[in-house]
N, CA and C of each residue as an Amber inpcrd file, in Angstrom:
protein
   489
  86.8310000  -7.0800000  55.0120000  86.3830000  -8.1580000  54.2550000
  87.2790000  -9.1670000  53.5270000  87.9330000  -9.9240000  53.9050000
  88.5900000 -11.0410000  53.6070000  88.4620000 -11.8420000  52.0380000
  89.5440000 -11.7990000  51.0950000  88.5790000 -11.9200000  49.8820000
  89.9200000 -13.3730000  49.6600000  89.2290000 -14.3810000  49.2410000
  90.0890000 -15.3860000  48.1430000  90.1710000 -15.1790000  46.5970000
  91.4100000 -14.9650000  46.3410000  91.9920000 -13.9800000  45.3770000
  92.3100000 -15.1290000  44.5760000  92.8070000 -16.8870000  45.0670000
  93.3010000 -17.3880000  44.0770000  93.3460000 -19.1030000  44.9840000
  93.3870000 -19.8530000  43.9490000  93.9410000 -21.4080000  44.7380000
  94.3650000 -22.2470000  43.4600000  95.3370000 -22.8930000  43.8580000
  96.0420000 -23.6840000  43.1090000  96.4180000 -24.9920000  43.8440000
  96.3010000 -26.5370000  43.0780000  96.8360000 -27.0750000  43.7430000
  96.9720000 -28.2120000  42.5700000  97.8660000 -29.3310000  42.4680000
  97.7320000 -30.7450000  41.5590000  96.3800000 -31.3780000  42.1460000
  95.9220000 -32.2920000  41.3110000  95.0880000 -33.4940000  41.9700000
  96.0250000 -34.9010000  42.0580000  96.5990000 -34.4640000  43.6550000
  97.3930000 -35.8100000  43.6560000  96.5320000 -36.9010000  43.5010000
  95.1530000 -37.1360000  44.4420000  94.3540000 -38.3700000  44.2990000
  94.5120000 -39.2190000  43.1520000  94.0810000 -38.3060000  42.0940000
  94.1850000 -38.3540000  40.2590000  95.6210000 -38.9920000  40.1320000
  96.6090000 -38.6830000  40.4500000  98.1320000 -39.0240000  40.0840000
  97.9580000 -40.3350000  40.9820000  98.0490000 -40.5390000  41.9750000
  97.5250000 -41.5580000  42.7900000  96.8000000 -42.9570000  42.2790000
  95.7720000 -42.6400000  41.6090000  94.7310000 -43.2950000  41.0420000
  95.7120000 -43.7640000  39.5160000  96.1780000 -43.1780000  39.3490000
  97.1650000 -43.8690000  37.7050000  97.9770000 -44.6810000  38.3850000
  98.6730000 -44.4920000  39.5280000  99.2910000 -45.2710000  39.9170000
 100.9250000 -44.4520000  40.1420000 100.8270000 -43.4010000  39.7320000
 102.0120000 -42.4710000  40.6880000 102.0460000 -42.6910000  41.7860000
 102.8850000 -42.9180000  42.9630000 102.7100000 -42.8710000  43.8170000
 104.5530000 -42.7910000  44.4370000 105.4490000 -43.1880000  43.3750000
 106.8930000 -42.6770000  43.4790000 107.5070000 -42.1650000  42.2290000
 108.0610000 -40.7990000  42.2450000 108.7690000 -40.3460000  41.0880000
 109.5580000 -41.1790000  40.1910000 109.8720000 -42.1410000  41.0080000
 111.3020000 -43.5960000  40.9290000 111.0150000 -44.3570000  40.0040000
 109.5650000 -44.4240000  40.3300000 109.1490000 -46.2050000  40.2290000
 109.1080000 -46.4860000  38.5080000 109.1810000 -47.2820000  38.0490000
 109.2230000 -48.3060000  36.6460000 107.5560000 -48.0570000  36.3860000
 106.4900000 -48.2000000  37.2750000 105.2710000 -47.8690000  36.9010000
 105.3760000 -46.3970000  36.6030000 105.4750000 -45.4660000  37.6860000
 105.5730000 -44.3220000  37.7560000 105.8390000 -43.4630000  36.1140000
 107.1740000 -44.2210000  36.1610000 107.3780000 -43.3100000  34.8320000
 107.4120000 -43.4990000  33.3630000 106.8040000 -45.2010000  33.5510000
 105.6240000 -45.3450000  31.8810000 104.8170000 -44.3710000  31.9780000
 104.3250000 -44.6460000  33.5210000 102.3630000 -43.4740000  33.1570000
 103.2740000 -41.8520000  32.3800000 104.3190000 -41.5170000  32.9810000
 104.8710000 -40.0980000  32.6650000 105.0430000 -40.2360000  30.9650000
 105.6920000 -41.1860000  30.3660000 105.9210000 -41.4800000  29.2060000
 104.8980000 -41.7130000  28.3810000 103.7120000 -42.0610000  29.0030000
 102.4770000 -42.6630000  28.3220000 101.8730000 -41.4300000  27.7390000
 101.7070000 -40.2060000  28.1340000 101.3890000 -38.5760000  27.6750000
  99.9010000 -38.7610000  28.5180000  99.8550000 -39.6010000  29.6740000
  98.4360000 -39.5050000  30.3340000  98.1190000 -38.1690000  30.6270000
  99.3780000 -37.5300000  31.3300000  99.7370000 -36.8020000  32.3630000
  99.2790000 -35.3330000  31.7650000  98.6140000 -34.4210000  32.5130000
  98.6020000 -32.8970000  31.6580000  99.6360000 -32.4150000  32.1020000
 100.1370000 -31.0610000  31.4130000 101.4130000 -30.4810000  31.4150000
 101.5010000 -29.7660000  33.1150000 100.8760000 -29.8730000  33.7630000
 101.1150000 -28.8940000  35.4320000 100.7760000 -30.7880000  35.9790000
 100.8170000 -31.5430000  35.5170000 101.1340000 -32.8780000  36.0890000
 102.2090000 -33.5410000  35.8750000 102.8830000 -33.1230000  34.4710000
 104.0850000 -33.6230000  34.2100000 105.5020000 -32.2830000  34.8470000
 104.9910000 -31.3610000  34.6620000 106.2030000 -30.7460000  35.5150000
 105.8590000 -30.8870000  37.1740000 104.3250000 -30.8780000  37.3930000
 104.6910000 -31.8230000  39.1120000 105.5810000 -32.7120000  39.1220000
 105.5100000 -33.4550000  38.1850000 106.1160000 -34.8770000  38.5560000
 107.8460000 -34.7730000  38.2840000 108.6140000 -33.9360000  37.3880000
 109.6810000 -33.7840000  36.9220000 110.0300000 -32.9660000  37.9920000
 109.6220000 -32.2170000  38.8840000 110.4680000 -31.2430000  40.0400000
 110.1540000 -32.1690000  41.1260000 109.0820000 -32.6290000  41.2130000
 109.0220000 -34.1440000  42.4740000 110.3300000 -35.0910000  42.8400000
 110.5750000 -35.3010000  41.1670000 111.4920000 -36.4690000  40.9140000
 112.9990000 -35.8400000  40.7500000 113.1690000 -34.4720000  40.4740000
 114.3540000 -34.1380000  40.5010000 115.4180000 -34.1270000  41.5020000
 116.8580000 -35.2440000  41.5030000 117.5530000 -35.3420000  42.3260000
 118.3730000 -34.4820000  42.9580000 118.2340000 -33.3010000  42.2590000
 119.0190000 -32.2880000  42.0660000 118.2900000 -31.3090000  43.1550000
 117.2070000 -31.5400000  43.6800000 116.3940000 -30.8420000  44.8650000
 116.3770000 -31.4570000  45.9210000 116.5100000 -31.0060000  46.9990000
 116.3460000 -31.7850000  48.3130000 114.7250000 -31.0990000  49.2570000
 115.0680000 -31.5760000  49.7570000 113.5500000 -32.0920000  50.5650000
 113.4100000 -31.3000000  51.6670000 112.2070000 -30.5360000  52.4070000
 112.3010000 -29.6990000  53.5210000 110.8270000 -30.3780000  54.0000000
 110.7000000 -30.3680000  55.3970000 109.4680000 -30.7840000  55.7300000
 109.0900000 -29.3770000  56.1130000 107.5790000 -29.1770000  57.1470000
 107.3650000 -28.2790000  57.5710000 105.9220000 -28.4740000  58.4280000
 105.4320000 -28.5970000  59.6530000 104.9870000 -28.9890000  60.3670000
 103.6990000 -28.1140000  59.8130000 102.0770000 -28.1960000  60.3380000
 101.0630000 -27.5220000  60.5610000 101.6080000 -26.1210000  61.1900000
 100.9310000 -25.3110000  60.6190000 100.5890000 -24.0160000  61.4640000
 102.0890000 -23.4630000  61.5240000 103.0110000 -23.5950000  60.8260000
 104.3060000 -22.6720000  60.2190000 103.9960000 -21.6260000  59.2880000
 105.2130000 -20.5890000  59.7470000 105.3220000 -19.8720000  58.8170000
 106.5210000 -20.3210000  57.4790000 106.7140000 -20.1100000  56.7440000
 107.6480000 -20.0760000  55.2340000 108.1280000 -18.9790000  55.1700000
 107.6220000 -17.8410000  54.6190000 107.5110000 -16.8620000  54.0550000
 107.0310000 -15.3520000  54.8900000 107.4430000 -14.4910000  55.6590000
 107.3460000 -13.4870000  55.9090000 107.2840000 -12.3960000  55.2030000
 106.1670000 -11.8110000  54.5180000 106.0020000 -10.3880000  53.4440000
 107.1820000  -9.3670000  53.6950000 107.5470000  -9.1540000  52.5510000
 109.1130000  -8.2200000  53.2020000 109.8830000  -9.0270000  53.2820000
 110.1990000  -9.8990000  53.4800000 111.6830000 -10.5280000  54.0960000
 112.4830000 -11.1450000  52.6220000 114.2770000 -10.7740000  52.4620000
 114.5630000 -11.3650000  51.4060000 114.3050000 -12.8680000  50.9610000
 114.4090000 -13.4730000  50.3210000 114.4200000 -14.6520000  49.3830000
 115.7010000 -15.3330000  49.2760000 116.1730000 -16.3970000  49.8280000
 116.9710000 -16.8610000  49.4020000 117.2680000 -18.1330000  48.7220000
 115.5670000 -18.9640000  49.2360000 115.0390000 -20.3930000  48.4250000
 113.9560000 -20.1590000  48.2290000 113.5140000 -20.7610000  47.0300000
 112.0910000 -20.9980000  46.7080000 111.9230000 -22.4810000  47.3860000
 110.5230000 -22.5350000  46.7750000 110.0860000 -24.1540000  47.6310000
 108.6860000 -24.4620000  46.5220000 109.0770000 -25.5820000  45.9210000
 107.7770000 -26.2980000  44.9220000 107.8660000 -27.3450000  45.9030000
 106.1270000 -27.2000000  46.2140000 105.1400000 -28.0310000  47.4880000
 105.0240000 -29.8220000  46.4550000 105.7410000 -30.4140000  47.5120000
 105.1320000 -31.5480000  47.0310000 104.0870000 -32.0390000  47.5480000
 103.4400000 -32.2250000  48.4690000 102.0490000 -32.0820000  49.3810000
 101.6150000 -31.1290000  50.4990000 100.8090000 -31.3530000  51.1020000
 100.7090000 -30.7210000  52.2500000  99.5340000 -29.0490000  51.4240000
  98.7540000 -28.6240000  52.5100000  98.4400000 -27.2010000  52.1910000
  98.8780000 -25.9420000  52.9310000  98.8380000 -24.5090000  52.3570000
  99.2690000 -23.3270000  52.9620000  97.9360000 -22.6370000  52.5540000
  98.8190000 -21.8010000  52.9590000  97.7950000 -20.2780000  52.9140000
  98.7730000 -19.1740000  52.7670000  98.6730000 -18.3990000  51.3840000
  99.6610000 -16.8000000  51.2130000  98.7600000 -15.9080000  51.4630000
  99.1970000 -15.2760000  52.5700000  98.5490000 -14.0380000  52.9910000
  98.9590000 -12.5650000  52.7270000  97.7520000 -11.3940000  52.6730000
  98.5900000  -9.9170000  51.8320000  97.4110000  -9.3820000  52.1880000
  97.5250000  -8.5220000  53.4340000  96.1350000  -8.0290000  53.6760000
  94.8440000  -8.4120000  53.5650000  93.9070000  -8.3800000  53.1440000
  92.8170000  -9.1450000  52.7610000  92.6580000 -10.1310000  51.9760000
  93.6760000 -10.1350000  51.4740000  93.7850000 -11.3070000  50.3640000
  94.3040000 -12.7480000  50.9480000  93.5730000 -13.8870000  50.8060000
  94.1550000 -15.1510000  51.1220000  94.3080000 -15.5850000  49.8310000
  95.0590000 -16.4370000  49.5740000  95.2700000 -17.6430000  48.6060000
  95.4960000 -19.3450000  48.8210000  94.9760000 -20.0700000  48.3850000
  94.8380000 -21.4120000  49.0140000  96.1070000 -21.7400000  48.1290000
  96.9530000 -22.4770000  48.5740000  97.9640000 -23.4420000  47.6670000
  98.3160000 -24.7930000  48.0940000  98.1200000 -25.6580000  47.0750000
  98.5310000 -27.2580000  47.4360000  99.8580000 -27.6650000  46.6920000
 100.0750000 -28.6800000  46.6310000 101.0390000 -29.3260000  45.6910000
 100.8840000 -28.7900000  44.3070000 102.0780000 -28.7730000  43.5950000
 102.2350000 -28.0960000  42.3250000 102.5210000 -26.3870000  42.4890000
 102.3690000 -25.7820000  43.8220000 102.7220000 -24.4810000  43.9470000
 104.3240000 -24.1060000  44.3460000 104.5770000 -23.1100000  43.5340000
 105.9660000 -22.9710000  43.4510000 106.0960000 -21.2370000  44.6750000
 106.5820000 -21.3490000  45.5980000 106.7980000 -19.8650000  46.4510000
 107.9760000 -19.5180000  46.3770000 107.9370000 -18.0720000  45.7410000
 108.8590000 -16.6360000  45.7700000 109.7410000 -17.1930000  44.8980000
 110.0540000 -18.1600000  43.8160000 110.7380000 -18.0400000  42.6930000
 110.7700000 -17.0580000  41.9300000 109.8370000 -16.3190000  41.1150000
 110.0080000 -15.3730000  40.4440000 110.6230000 -13.8760000  41.4990000
 109.9690000 -13.9090000  42.6040000 110.8160000 -13.1410000  43.3590000
 112.3770000 -13.1430000  43.4960000 112.5980000 -14.1140000  44.0280000
 113.7190000 -14.2280000  44.5330000 114.7620000 -14.1260000  43.0890000
 114.1890000 -14.8540000  42.0550000 114.9750000 -14.8270000  40.6430000
 114.9690000 -13.1190000  40.1480000 114.5300000 -12.3560000  40.7520000
 113.9410000 -10.4650000  40.1410000 115.0470000 -10.2150000  41.7600000
 115.0840000 -10.4260000  42.6010000 115.8630000 -10.1990000  43.8260000
 114.7660000  -9.0630000  44.4810000 113.8110000  -9.6300000  44.5790000
 112.7080000  -8.9370000  44.9700000 111.9280000  -9.7530000  46.7850000
 111.8190000  -9.1810000  47.3910000 111.0990000  -9.4960000  49.0090000
 110.2880000 -10.6230000  48.4280000 109.8660000 -11.3430000  49.5300000
 108.7260000 -12.2870000  49.8630000 107.5260000 -11.1690000  49.7350000
 106.4840000 -11.1670000  48.7250000 105.2300000 -10.7780000  48.6230000
 104.4190000 -10.8400000  49.5770000 104.2730000 -12.2150000  50.1250000
 103.0550000 -12.4570000  51.1190000 103.8270000 -13.1820000  52.4770000
 102.6020000 -13.4920000  53.0680000 103.5300000 -14.0670000  54.4390000
 102.9570000 -15.5540000  53.9340000 103.7770000 -16.7450000  54.1110000
 102.8180000 -17.5830000  53.6740000 103.0200000 -18.3770000  55.1330000
 101.7360000 -19.7290000  54.9250000 102.0520000 -20.7110000  56.1230000
 101.2130000 -21.6270000  56.2780000 101.7410000 -22.5360000  56.8290000
 101.3360000 -24.4530000  56.3820000  99.9900000 -24.2460000  57.0300000
  99.0960000 -24.8310000  56.4320000  97.6950000 -25.5180000  57.3030000
  98.0870000 -27.0110000  57.7680000  98.5350000 -27.4610000  56.5850000
  98.7340000 -28.8310000  56.6390000 100.3300000 -29.1790000  57.5810000
 100.6470000 -30.4240000  57.3790000 101.8920000 -30.4570000  57.0880000
 102.5240000 -30.8320000  55.5940000 103.8720000 -30.0230000  55.1570000
 104.0360000 -29.9670000  53.8830000 105.6370000 -30.5830000  53.6140000
 105.3880000 -31.0540000  52.6880000 106.6450000 -31.3230000  52.1580000
 106.7800000 -30.8640000  50.9510000 108.1300000 -29.8430000  50.7990000
 108.3640000 -29.4480000  50.0480000 110.0650000 -29.5800000  48.8860000
 110.2570000 -29.5870000  48.1360000 111.8250000 -29.4300000  47.7640000
 112.3130000 -27.9120000  47.3300000 113.3660000 -27.9890000  47.8640000
 114.1220000 -26.6650000  48.0180000 115.0600000 -26.5890000  46.5240000
 114.5070000 -24.8270000  45.9570000 115.2860000 -24.8080000  45.0200000
 116.3420000 -23.4710000  45.6030000 117.7630000 -23.9360000  45.5410000
 118.4290000 -22.9100000  46.0000000 119.0140000 -21.7350000  44.8870000
 118.0050000 -20.5390000  45.1260000 118.5290000 -19.4500000  44.2760000
 120.0760000 -19.4120000  44.1870000 120.9950000 -19.4090000  45.0510000
 122.1670000 -19.0340000  44.3100000 122.7340000 -19.9020000  43.4490000
 122.1710000 -21.1050000  43.2290000 122.4290000 -22.0070000  42.0870000
 121.8360000 -21.6200000  40.7850000 120.4890000 -21.0310000  41.2520000
 120.0020000 -20.5600000  39.7560000 120.7690000 -19.4030000  39.5360000
 120.8490000 -18.4300000  40.2440000 121.6690000 -17.1820000  39.8890000
 123.3680000 -17.5270000  38.7960000 123.5920000 -18.6610000  39.5390000
 125.0460000 -19.0290000  38.5410000 124.6030000 -19.8160000  37.6970000
 123.7900000 -20.5120000  37.4010000 122.7090000 -20.9310000  35.7790000
 122.2710000 -20.6280000  34.6650000 121.6750000 -19.2430000  35.4910000
 121.3500000 -18.6990000  33.9580000 122.2800000 -17.7800000  33.5310000
 123.0870000 -17.1350000  33.7920000 123.9330000 -16.6170000  33.1420000
 124.3950000 -17.4250000  31.7070000 124.8090000 -18.9360000  32.3200000
 125.6900000 -19.6080000  31.2740000 124.4750000 -20.3250000  30.3260000
 123.3210000 -20.0540000  30.0370000 121.5900000 -20.4190000  29.1010000
 122.0380000 -19.4120000  28.2070000 121.7170000 -20.2310000  27.0730000
 121.5240000 -19.8540000  25.5820000 120.5390000 -18.3800000  26.0600000
 121.0920000 -17.3180000  25.4670000 119.8440000 -16.0410000  25.1760000
 118.3650000 -16.0120000  25.2760000 118.4700000 -16.5730000  23.9750000
 116.8520000 -16.7950000  24.0120000 116.4310000 -17.6190000  25.3280000
 117.0660000 -18.6520000  26.0960000 116.3700000 -19.1970000  27.0600000
 116.2840000 -18.0980000  28.0150000 117.1230000 -17.6880000  28.6020000
 117.0340000 -15.8550000  29.4970000 115.9400000 -15.1920000  28.7610000
 116.0170000 -14.7420000  27.9060000 114.5780000 -14.0540000  27.3900000
 113.4320000 -14.5910000  27.9900000 113.7430000 -16.0310000  27.7230000
 112.1790000 -17.0900000  28.4210000 111.7080000 -16.5840000  29.8590000
 112.9740000 -17.0570000  30.0560000 112.8140000 -17.2380000  31.7180000
 112.2180000 -15.3360000  32.1370000 112.7210000 -14.1970000  31.9240000
 113.1080000 -12.9530000  32.0380000 111.6870000 -13.0560000  32.0470000
 111.0460000 -13.1560000  30.9280000 109.4350000 -13.0090000  30.3430000
 108.4150000 -13.8030000  31.6320000 108.6630000 -14.9560000  31.5890000
 108.1140000 -15.2210000  32.6370000 108.2180000 -14.8520000  34.2420000
 109.3710000 -14.2710000  34.6200000 109.3690000 -13.6310000  35.8350000
 108.5640000 -12.3700000  35.4530000 108.6650000 -11.8700000  34.9670000
 107.5690000 -10.3570000  34.7170000 106.4370000 -10.8310000  34.3270000
 106.1950000 -11.6090000  33.7260000 104.6940000 -12.0760000  34.1210000
 104.1890000 -12.6400000  35.2930000 104.7820000 -13.7790000  35.7650000
 104.6900000 -13.6480000  36.9870000 104.1640000 -12.5480000  38.2960000
 105.0510000 -11.8260000  38.0960000 105.1750000 -10.5460000  38.8990000
 104.5130000  -9.4210000  38.5100000 103.9380000  -9.4650000  37.2830000
 102.9660000  -8.8070000  36.7510000 103.7510000  -7.1310000  36.7050000
 104.6730000  -7.1340000  36.4480000 105.6390000  -5.8040000  35.9840000
 105.9250000  -6.0710000  34.5370000 105.8560000  -4.6110000  34.1240000
 106.0280000  -4.1270000  32.9680000 107.8600000  -4.4190000  32.3640000
 108.4300000  -4.3180000  33.1220000 110.1890000  -4.3640000  32.9080000
 110.9690000  -4.9370000  34.4330000 112.1040000  -5.5450000  34.2830000
 112.9870000  -6.0290000  35.2340000 113.9720000  -5.0580000  35.1090000
 115.1070000  -4.6490000  36.2040000 116.3950000  -4.0990000  35.9510000
 117.2980000  -4.5980000  35.2060000 118.4380000  -3.9830000  34.2330000
 118.7860000  -4.4830000  32.9480000 119.9820000  -5.9120000  34.0990000
 120.3280000  -5.6410000  35.1890000 120.8980000  -6.6490000  35.7400000
 120.1810000  -7.7760000  36.6860000 118.7740000  -7.7640000  36.0560000
 118.3190000  -9.1190000  36.3970000 117.9550000 -10.0100000  35.9380000
 118.7670000 -10.6880000  36.0500000 118.5450000 -12.4760000  34.8410000
 119.1690000 -11.3100000  33.5590000
């Protein structure tokens, strides 16, 4: 029996109703600074407007990741809907979802097959750039990232050479 195990997305309609339609517009920046957004909405807004990340677009019914394949990039979903599939488990993903970041940082393969349901716009997080940045971060920040990756992957520890 197929089991829906998770669902995540930012309410884009809520952001649009507030007037957030472009992360770089003066009105959107004012709303961001006003404190009207939740922490998840603020994170979404920050990644959506990040000029260091490039954009990728995927048509509906396209495979983004295949379970078991190596992860070279992670994706932050700006718009559209996807399904993450592993055995009988199905997760519905939408705007605000991040695909394979923890796995990529930990040097693990994609844990699920991810396919688009609708057209998807995503921001690309190149893991080779992140790998070069992490060693230069203060020790406390590296530990926060390491703890977050362990929590996301539901593992007790990571090899010492990871992060």
